[in-house]
C-alpha positions in Angstrom: 0.0 0.0 0.0 1.1 3.5 -0.8 -0.8 6.4 0.8 -0.9 10.1 0.3 0.3 11.9 3.4 -0.4 15.3 2.1 -0.6 18.5 4.1 -4.4 18.5 4.4 -7.2 16.7 6.1 -7.8 14.0 3.5 -4.1 13.4 3.0 -3.8 12.7 6.7 -6.9 10.5 6.6 -5.3 8.5 3.7 -2.1 8.0 5.6 -3.8 7.0 8.8 -6.1 4.5 7.0 -3.0 2.9 5.4 -1.3 2.8 8.8 -4.3 1.1 10.4 -4.6 -1.4 7.6 -1.0 -2.3 7.8 -0.9 -2.6 11.6 -4.1 -4.6 11.5 -2.6 -7.2 9.2 -3.9 -6.0 5.8 -0.9 -5.7 3.6 2.3 -3.7 4.0 2.5 0.1 4.0 5.4 1.2 1.8 7.2 4.5 1.5 5.8 6.7 -1.3 8.6 9.2 -0.8 11.2 6.5 -1.4 9.5 5.7 -4.7 9.4 9.4 -5.6 13.1 9.6 -4.8 13.9 6.7 -7.1 15.1 4.3 -4.5 15.4 0.9 -6.2 14.4 -1.3 -3.3 10.8 0.0 -2.8 10.3 0.3 -6.6 11.4 -3.2 -7.3 9.3 -4.5 -4.4 6.2 -2.7 -5.6 6.7 -3.9 -9.2 7.0 -7.5 -7.9 4.0 -7.2 -5.6 0.8 -9.2 -6.5 -1.4 -6.2 -5.5 -0.6 -2.5 -5.1 -3.2 -0.2 -3.4 -2.8 3.5 -4.0 -4.6 5.5 -1.3 -5.1 9.1 -2.5 -6.6 11.9 -0.4 -7.9 14.1 -3.2 -8.5 14.1 -7.0 -4.9 15.4 -7.6 -3.9 11.7 -7.1 -0.3 12.3 -6.1 0.1 8.7 -4.8 -1.1 7.2 -8.1 0.9 9.6 -10.2 4.1 9.0 -8.2 3.6 5.2 -8.7 2.9 5.6 -12.4 6.0 7.8 -12.9 8.1 5.0 -11.4 6.6 2.4 -13.6 4.5 0.8 -10.9 0.9 -0.2 -11.7 -1.6 0.3 -8.9 -3.9 -2.7 -9.1 -6.4 -1.0 -6.7 -7.1 2.7 -6.1 -8.9 4.6 -3.4 -9.8 8.3 -3.3 -10.7 9.6 0.1 -12.8 12.5 -1.2 -15.1 9.8 -2.7 -16.4 9.6 0.9 -18.0 13.0 0.4 -15.2 14.7 2.4 -14.0 18.1 1.3 -10.3 18.8 1.1 -9.3 21.6 3.5 -5.9 23.0 4.4 -6.0 21.7 7.9 -4.4 18.5 9.2 -7.0 17.9 11.8 -9.6 15.2 11.0 -12.3 13.1 12.5 -11.5 9.5 13.5 -14.9 8.4 12.2 -13.7 9.5 8.8 -10.6 7.4 9.2 -12.8 4.4 10.0 -14.8 5.1 6.8 -11.6 5.4 4.8 -10.4 2.0 6.1 -13.7 0.5 5.1 -13.3 2.1 1.6 -9.9 0.6 1.2 -11.0 -2.9 2.4 -14.0 -2.7 -0.1 -11.5 -1.9 -2.9 -9.5 -5.1 -2.3 -10.6 -8.5 -3.5 -12.1 -10.9 -1.0 -10.0 -14.0 -0.2 
């Protein structure tokens, strides 16, 4: 999983959702900044992964675009603003929205 961690509410929700998923046993949260910096380890690992989830906060889709620029195909994509949240220039966010974002991510993944 690669999440936005942008300087706004929905970026922080995306990042926290990725954190909760990873610490809860759903996949591994990888470093999007390392991909952007061209670090070979994370790029190779993502290219070899069976599934790659891009968790973007807003329609700018920085996570997805960063992955694409590195030649990584996101097999699944989530956009936090699809929950009806408005992007605001404020890092504070509601934990209920994080829970909704986690559910959105889980719903985007195939059921095993």
